[in-house]
C-alpha positions as MATLAB code, in Angstrom:
seq = 'MKILVIGSGGREHTLIWKLNQSRKVDKIFCAPGNGGISSIAKCVKIKADNIKGLLDFAVRNKIGLTVVGPEVPLANGIVDEFRKKKLKIFGPEKKAAQLEGSKIFSKEFMRKYHIPTAPFKTFSSAAEAIGFCKSVEFPIVIKADGLAAGKGVVIVKNHEDATNTIKDIMVKKIFGKAGDEIIVESFLKGQELSVMAITDGKRLLTLLPSQDHKQAFDGDNGPNTGGMGAYCPTNIATKKVMEQINEYILTPTINGFHKDGINYQGVIYVGLMLTKTGPKVLEYNCRFGDPETQVVLPLLKSDLAEIMLATIGKKLGSIGKLSWRNEAAACVVMASRGYPGKYTSGIKISGLPKNPDKNCIVFHAGTIKKDNNWVTSGGRVLGITGIDHNLQSALNRSYRTISKIKFEGARYRRDIGFRVLKTKGN';
ca = [
     -29.169  -62.389  -51.272;
     -27.617  -65.195  -53.300;
     -29.895  -67.100  -55.688;
     -29.517  -70.517  -57.312;
     -31.518  -71.169  -60.487;
     -31.721  -74.805  -61.577;
     -31.840  -75.620  -65.286;
     -30.125  -74.916  -68.584;
     -32.647  -73.611  -71.097;
     -34.240  -70.450  -72.392;
     -36.701  -70.396  -69.500;
     -33.845  -70.350  -66.997;
     -32.000  -67.639  -68.918;
     -35.180  -65.544  -68.761;
     -35.684  -66.183  -65.043;
     -32.102  -65.124  -64.321;
     -32.411  -62.073  -66.579;
     -35.492  -60.988  -64.620;
     -34.187  -61.867  -61.140;
     -31.001  -59.964  -61.908;
     -33.088  -56.771  -61.992;
     -34.104  -57.129  -58.322;
     -32.494  -54.956  -55.667;
     -32.712  -57.935  -53.333;
     -30.313  -60.005  -55.445;
     -26.544  -59.815  -54.983;
     -25.352  -62.876  -56.924;
     -26.944  -65.568  -59.078;
     -25.701  -69.112  -59.659;
     -27.132  -71.460  -62.278;
     -26.823  -75.234  -62.350;
     -25.850  -76.287  -64.932;
     -26.667  -73.206  -67.051;
     -25.671  -72.559  -70.659;
     -23.435  -70.269  -72.693;
     -25.742  -67.271  -72.622;
     -26.539  -67.649  -68.933;
     -22.812  -67.548  -68.111;
     -22.731  -63.870  -69.095;
     -25.060  -62.861  -66.229;
     -24.706  -65.684  -63.683;
     -22.072  -68.060  -62.347;
     -22.663  -71.470  -63.918;
     -21.859  -74.531  -61.811;
     -21.439  -78.026  -63.227;
     -24.240  -79.773  -61.355;
     -26.993  -81.460  -63.353;
     -30.584  -80.419  -62.705;
     -31.549  -83.917  -61.524;
     -28.636  -84.222  -59.068;
     -30.655  -83.293  -56.004;
     -27.969  -84.179  -53.447;
     -25.329  -82.178  -55.327;
     -27.639  -79.171  -55.597;
     -28.580  -79.380  -51.929;
     -24.938  -79.580  -50.839;
     -24.099  -76.581  -53.039;
     -26.967  -74.516  -51.622;
     -25.948  -75.273  -48.027;
     -22.250  -74.667  -48.675;
     -22.828  -71.355  -50.472;
     -25.582  -70.083  -48.146;
     -28.087  -69.679  -50.958;
     -30.993  -67.452  -49.909;
     -33.416  -68.613  -52.610;
     -33.413  -71.551  -55.013;
     -35.614  -71.425  -58.111;
     -36.398  -74.670  -59.935;
     -36.796  -74.302  -63.695;
     -37.447  -77.783  -65.166;
     -40.039  -80.366  -64.188;
     -37.861  -83.420  -63.509;
     -36.261  -82.252  -60.221;
     -39.688  -81.110  -59.003;
     -41.228  -84.495  -59.789;
     -38.279  -86.158  -58.029;
     -38.880  -84.219  -54.813;
     -36.181  -81.543  -54.745;
     -38.454  -79.116  -52.865;
     -39.088  -81.653  -50.097;
     -35.341  -82.241  -49.643;
     -34.494  -78.529  -49.537;
     -37.242  -77.834  -47.021;
     -35.898  -80.541  -44.730;
     -32.772  -78.384  -44.498;
     -34.896  -75.220  -43.930;
     -33.780  -73.784  -47.286;
     -36.030  -71.429  -49.233;
     -36.992  -72.954  -52.574;
     -39.575  -71.862  -55.130;
     -41.662  -74.718  -56.504;
     -44.247  -77.320  -55.496;
     -43.425  -80.331  -53.327;
     -43.320  -83.839  -54.801;
     -46.962  -84.721  -54.151;
     -48.116  -81.504  -55.794;
     -45.732  -81.957  -58.737;
     -47.662  -85.098  -59.705;
     -49.971  -82.632  -61.428;
     -47.395  -82.572  -64.227;
     -45.436  -85.740  -63.450;
     -48.444  -87.978  -64.129;
     -51.076  -87.086  -66.690;
     -53.297  -89.800  -65.237;
     -53.042  -88.188  -61.786;
     -53.968  -84.800  -63.261;
     -56.932  -86.156  -65.241;
     -58.271  -88.028  -62.202;
     -57.752  -84.880  -60.119;
     -59.777  -82.864  -62.637;
     -62.540  -85.452  -62.670;
     -62.658  -85.466  -58.851;
     -62.983  -81.680  -58.606;
     -65.119  -81.123  -61.706;
     -62.488  -79.115  -63.545;
     -63.410  -78.952  -67.271;
     -61.267  -81.173  -69.492;
     -61.672  -83.618  -72.385;
     -63.322  -87.037  -71.784;
     -60.612  -89.681  -71.360;
     -59.740  -93.288  -70.667;
     -56.501  -94.704  -69.241;
     -54.654  -97.870  -70.298;
     -51.742  -99.984  -69.048;
     -52.106 -102.514  -71.895;
     -51.249 -101.664  -75.489;
     -53.657 -104.304  -76.814;
     -56.566 -102.905  -74.804;
     -55.776  -99.352  -75.923;
     -55.601 -100.403  -79.588;
     -58.881 -102.286  -79.238;
     -60.569  -99.280  -77.638;
     -59.465  -97.052  -80.516;
     -61.549  -99.123  -82.932;
     -64.703  -97.585  -81.475;
     -63.709  -93.923  -81.144;
     -64.372  -90.914  -83.321;
     -61.152  -89.475  -84.806;
     -59.102  -87.424  -84.361;
     -58.109  -88.405  -80.816;
     -55.217  -87.494  -78.538;
     -52.833  -90.082  -77.109;
     -50.673  -89.065  -74.140;
     -47.844  -90.807  -72.340;
     -48.555  -90.708  -68.605;
     -45.126  -89.538  -67.451;
     -42.719  -86.745  -68.321;
     -41.593  -86.703  -71.960;
     -40.007  -83.248  -72.390;
     -43.168  -81.824  -73.956;
     -43.214  -84.454  -76.708;
     -45.468  -87.116  -75.148;
     -48.721  -85.881  -76.701;
     -49.746  -87.108  -80.157;
     -52.832  -86.212  -82.186;
     -53.857  -89.148  -84.401;
     -56.340  -89.066  -87.280;
     -57.145  -92.736  -87.882;
     -56.903  -96.201  -86.342;
     -53.675  -97.088  -88.140;
     -51.936  -93.992  -86.741;
     -53.375  -94.735  -83.301;
     -52.052  -98.304  -83.409;
     -48.571  -97.195  -84.447;
     -48.481  -94.428  -81.820;
     -49.591  -96.743  -79.025;
     -46.963  -99.308  -80.031;
     -44.275  -96.628  -80.180;
     -45.106  -95.390  -76.685;
     -46.015  -98.614  -74.870;
     -44.038 -101.316  -76.709;
     -41.025  -99.590  -78.268;
     -40.830  -97.262  -75.231;
     -39.781  -94.187  -77.176;
     -40.421  -92.163  -73.995;
     -39.090  -94.822  -71.617;
     -41.089  -95.525  -68.450;
     -43.182  -92.423  -69.126;
     -45.115  -94.619  -71.569;
     -45.909  -97.512  -69.211;
     -49.441  -96.131  -69.105;
     -51.255  -93.885  -71.547;
     -54.347  -91.722  -71.812;
     -56.641  -91.729  -74.816;
     -58.825  -88.628  -74.851;
     -61.207  -86.777  -77.113;
     -59.805  -84.108  -79.403;
     -60.864  -80.605  -78.413;
     -61.416  -77.929  -81.060;
     -60.589  -74.262  -80.562;
     -57.612  -72.026  -79.890;
     -54.952  -72.930  -77.357;
     -54.075  -70.595  -74.509;
     -51.371  -70.721  -71.838;
     -52.089  -69.240  -68.424;
     -49.602  -69.232  -65.556;
     -50.437  -68.283  -61.992;
     -48.289  -68.019  -58.880;
     -49.768  -69.371  -55.662;
     -48.708  -69.603  -52.024;
     -51.229  -72.378  -51.451;
     -54.129  -70.034  -50.721;
     -53.884  -66.943  -52.904;
     -53.361  -66.692  -56.641;
     -51.609  -64.088  -58.765;
     -52.482  -64.723  -62.407;
     -49.840  -63.723  -64.969;
     -50.569  -62.342  -68.424;
     -51.980  -64.992  -70.804;
     -49.889  -66.131  -73.758;
     -50.133  -68.457  -76.741;
     -47.538  -71.130  -77.505;
     -46.781  -72.762  -80.864;
     -46.046  -76.437  -80.208;
     -45.784  -77.898  -83.710;
     -42.425  -77.884  -85.467;
     -43.488  -76.258  -88.731;
     -45.513  -73.321  -90.031;
     -49.281  -73.672  -90.009;
     -49.125  -75.891  -86.916;
     -47.805  -78.815  -88.939;
     -45.329  -81.523  -87.947;
     -44.579  -83.177  -84.623;
     -44.994  -81.608  -81.195;
     -41.941  -79.863  -79.778;
     -41.138  -78.194  -76.489;
     -42.391  -74.984  -78.138;
     -41.278  -73.043  -81.224;
     -42.443  -69.614  -80.170;
     -45.003  -67.646  -78.177;
     -46.511  -64.217  -77.810;
     -48.091  -62.245  -74.973;
     -50.657  -60.953  -74.226;
     -53.337  -62.362  -76.502;
     -56.731  -60.886  -77.260;
     -58.382  -64.315  -77.352;
     -58.120  -64.211  -73.559;
     -60.962  -61.754  -73.021;
     -61.977  -60.528  -69.586;
     -64.830  -63.059  -69.610;
     -62.498  -65.924  -70.571;
     -60.029  -65.039  -67.811;
     -62.865  -64.863  -65.271;
     -63.997  -68.350  -66.351;
     -60.440  -69.694  -66.058;
     -60.054  -68.292  -62.556;
     -63.494  -69.417  -61.377;
     -63.718  -72.877  -62.929;
     -60.078  -73.955  -63.242;
     -57.444  -72.131  -61.170;
     -59.435  -71.654  -57.957;
     -60.840  -75.221  -57.939;
     -57.307  -76.536  -58.539;
     -55.938  -74.763  -55.452;
     -58.991  -75.698  -53.394;
     -58.680  -79.308  -54.527;
     -55.101  -79.536  -53.325;
     -56.102  -77.944  -50.020;
     -58.866  -80.554  -49.578;
     -56.377  -83.324  -50.380;
     -53.940  -81.990  -47.772;
     -51.323  -81.141  -50.383;
     -49.381  -77.882  -50.098;
     -48.926  -76.339  -53.547;
     -46.575  -73.358  -53.659;
     -45.060  -72.046  -56.868;
     -46.299  -71.787  -60.445;
     -49.354  -73.502  -61.843;
     -49.249  -73.528  -65.641;
     -52.488  -74.437  -67.374;
     -52.545  -75.323  -71.051;
     -56.091  -74.650  -72.225;
     -58.326  -75.073  -75.228;
     -60.908  -72.341  -75.710;
     -63.865  -74.392  -76.937;
     -67.393  -73.316  -77.852;
     -68.514  -74.448  -74.395;
     -65.761  -72.608  -72.526;
     -62.096  -73.111  -71.523;
     -60.985  -76.702  -70.928;
     -57.699  -77.994  -69.532;
     -55.352  -79.772  -71.939;
     -52.521  -80.119  -69.440;
     -51.027  -78.812  -66.225;
     -47.384  -77.948  -65.689;
     -45.949  -77.290  -62.249;
     -43.319  -74.749  -63.352;
     -42.860  -71.799  -65.681;
     -43.592  -72.630  -69.320;
     -40.956  -72.602  -72.028;
     -41.135  -70.498  -74.251;
     -44.065  -68.717  -72.542;
     -41.735  -67.410  -69.819;
     -39.692  -65.657  -72.521;
     -42.679  -63.439  -73.385;
     -44.433  -63.085  -70.019;
     -41.538  -62.080  -67.751;
     -40.137  -59.343  -70.051;
     -43.496  -57.572  -69.652;
     -43.554  -57.911  -65.843;
     -42.513  -54.714  -64.071;
     -42.947  -56.114  -60.531;
     -39.965  -57.572  -58.645;
     -39.875  -61.339  -59.308;
     -37.614  -62.091  -56.327;
     -40.073  -60.366  -53.987;
     -42.964  -62.344  -55.477;
     -41.117  -65.640  -55.023;
     -40.136  -64.909  -51.429;
     -43.723  -63.901  -50.612;
     -44.927  -67.162  -52.168;
     -42.595  -69.253  -50.026;
     -43.570  -67.275  -46.909;
     -47.293  -67.666  -47.674;
     -47.590  -63.884  -47.846;
     -48.601  -63.428  -51.469;
     -51.334  -61.041  -50.364;
     -48.632  -58.519  -49.459;
     -47.615  -58.182  -53.132;
     -50.859  -56.598  -54.213;
     -51.581  -56.156  -57.913;
     -48.845  -57.040  -60.383;
     -47.477  -54.253  -62.585;
     -47.055  -54.820  -66.334;
     -45.611  -53.035  -69.357;
     -48.455  -51.977  -71.666;
     -46.802  -53.625  -74.672;
     -46.606  -56.936  -76.556;
     -43.816  -59.517  -76.562;
     -43.113  -62.197  -79.161;
     -40.541  -64.982  -78.970;
     -39.334  -66.947  -81.993;
     -37.263  -70.072  -81.322;
     -34.298  -70.899  -83.540;
     -33.816  -74.670  -83.526;
     -31.297  -77.184  -84.837;
     -32.038  -79.091  -88.039;
     -33.888  -82.291  -87.144;
     -35.415  -81.071  -83.881;
     -37.518  -82.501  -82.165;
     -35.866  -85.634  -83.563;
     -32.135  -86.259  -83.846;
     -29.959  -83.219  -84.364;
     -26.269  -82.329  -84.468;
     -24.600  -80.122  -81.851;
     -21.341  -78.177  -81.868;
     -22.257  -75.968  -84.837;
     -20.780  -72.466  -84.826;
     -23.210  -69.558  -84.351;
     -22.476  -66.141  -85.860;
     -24.241  -62.803  -85.881;
     -25.359  -62.688  -82.248;
     -25.929  -59.081  -81.137;
     -22.947  -57.680  -79.269;
     -24.852  -54.981  -77.406;
     -27.937  -55.747  -75.284;
     -31.232  -54.384  -76.621;
     -33.980  -53.980  -74.003;
     -36.587  -54.312  -76.777;
     -35.135  -57.418  -78.440;
     -33.602  -59.927  -76.071;
     -31.759  -63.068  -77.179;
     -32.378  -65.825  -74.643;
     -30.011  -68.791  -74.965;
     -31.498  -72.278  -74.727;
     -28.906  -74.654  -76.215;
     -25.549  -72.905  -76.528;
     -22.044  -73.140  -75.107;
     -18.962  -70.974  -75.532;
     -16.078  -72.930  -77.055;
     -12.713  -71.426  -78.043;
     -14.288  -67.969  -77.832;
     -17.052  -68.982  -80.267;
     -20.735  -69.621  -79.646;
     -21.764  -73.154  -80.692;
     -25.025  -75.076  -80.545;
     -25.621  -77.618  -77.763;
     -29.323  -78.432  -77.989;
     -32.409  -78.835  -80.125;
     -33.826  -75.445  -79.269;
     -30.852  -73.104  -79.547;
     -32.058  -69.504  -79.111;
     -35.266  -67.673  -78.278;
     -35.427  -64.168  -79.722;
     -37.963  -61.999  -77.887;
     -39.070  -58.713  -79.415;
     -41.051  -56.148  -77.415;
     -43.067  -53.319  -78.957;
     -46.430  -51.558  -78.854;
     -48.242  -54.398  -80.660;
     -47.691  -58.006  -81.697;
     -46.749  -57.344  -85.321;
     -44.151  -54.759  -84.341;
     -42.750  -57.081  -81.677;
     -42.479  -59.890  -84.218;
     -40.774  -57.557  -86.681;
     -38.082  -56.899  -84.063;
     -37.615  -60.643  -83.486;
     -37.361  -61.527  -87.161;
     -34.989  -58.654  -87.921;
     -32.610  -59.959  -85.283;
     -33.013  -63.544  -86.481;
     -32.053  -62.501  -90.022;
     -28.593  -61.578  -88.714;
     -27.997  -64.787  -86.730;
     -26.555  -67.739  -88.661;
     -25.759  -71.377  -87.940;
     -25.861  -74.341  -90.288;
     -29.265  -76.031  -90.298;
     -30.967  -73.217  -88.351;
     -34.740  -73.548  -88.507;
     -37.559  -71.437  -87.115;
     -41.227  -70.794  -87.670;
     -42.098  -67.749  -89.729;
     -45.738  -67.575  -88.625;
     -45.728  -66.986  -84.864;
     -49.034  -65.358  -83.924;
     -50.609  -66.194  -87.272;
     -54.038  -66.990  -85.791;
     -54.628  -63.503  -84.427;
     -52.514  -61.180  -86.573;
     -55.505  -60.281  -88.757;
     -57.441  -59.232  -85.648;
     -57.503  -55.526  -84.906;
     -55.434  -54.438  -81.932;
     -52.512  -56.753  -82.619;
];
């Protein structure tokens, strides 16, 4: 079987790395891919949002399975277009992808089906939003409604910050049309948790829980990014917590879509806050998380291609229980200086491992090969995933590898997993 993976980041590199292990897979294409991906898949110069170009390629090359990595093509309806041509594609259809494409849609959906989340209010007027913020208790969270590459969520601590943030999003349009409407919601206290589940529209297979690190700098300081690192599994996700997430969040989400006549097939990613009153939803994503995928999939022993095909065929029950490595994985992201703001690309990278290490994998996110040299081509450049018997040992593997990799302006967090490292068992 020939597979097409859409996207160009570390998540897509990880998906291809895992799919490449399946006996069902003969050849993998990636559109558009990156430098690291080109070593294990054939990269084709078609942008991830070029739905017609991707569809034509899939038809012409008789692709047996297409896997959508990023959110934009999903929100733009790529699954609907592929299905019209009877092509197998892994991901939710356009209506279902609103769960990530519109934060207002997702919050209203949660309110409708009594899924626990923070109290909120929506605004299409900057003046009204600023006026409302005069009467709230800080801190609060301000979210752009549309897709903003993981950067459209801002925690503000006072009215002046709220005013400036609202003006940036709604007046200056720093996120474009994504900021035409905003949500103002209460700030939830607790630890964050990422849970991904695969669904065929009826059944759910929940993947191992992980914890992301969104802020740019150590100690969870600085602006939000697409993610600076993650680890998996995490002991904050106790058996009781996971039961609550399945009972009160994941199952009601699938049932809600069924009641609304929407067919959701693919990955449901739930970003959660573990509060004193139980898990509450911060956000939904309708695809694999990044960098969570870089720590979850390396621990998965089951065949990912088989799981995806069963999902598309509405036969997820045939997969049975997923099989996992009884180890820990930790990913540390090396980013360009200035990220998530402006950064410079085209910087030479040295020190990349020449021989693959099954216990420390370098996933490429923003690289290209130029004149036989690796150079940077993005804000998040590399994700180094260590695997070992516990979190600290896994992190040690990641940081040892990072110490050998050099590029001017390289920046990474040195405290991945800091919240739980003092807890026994990690």
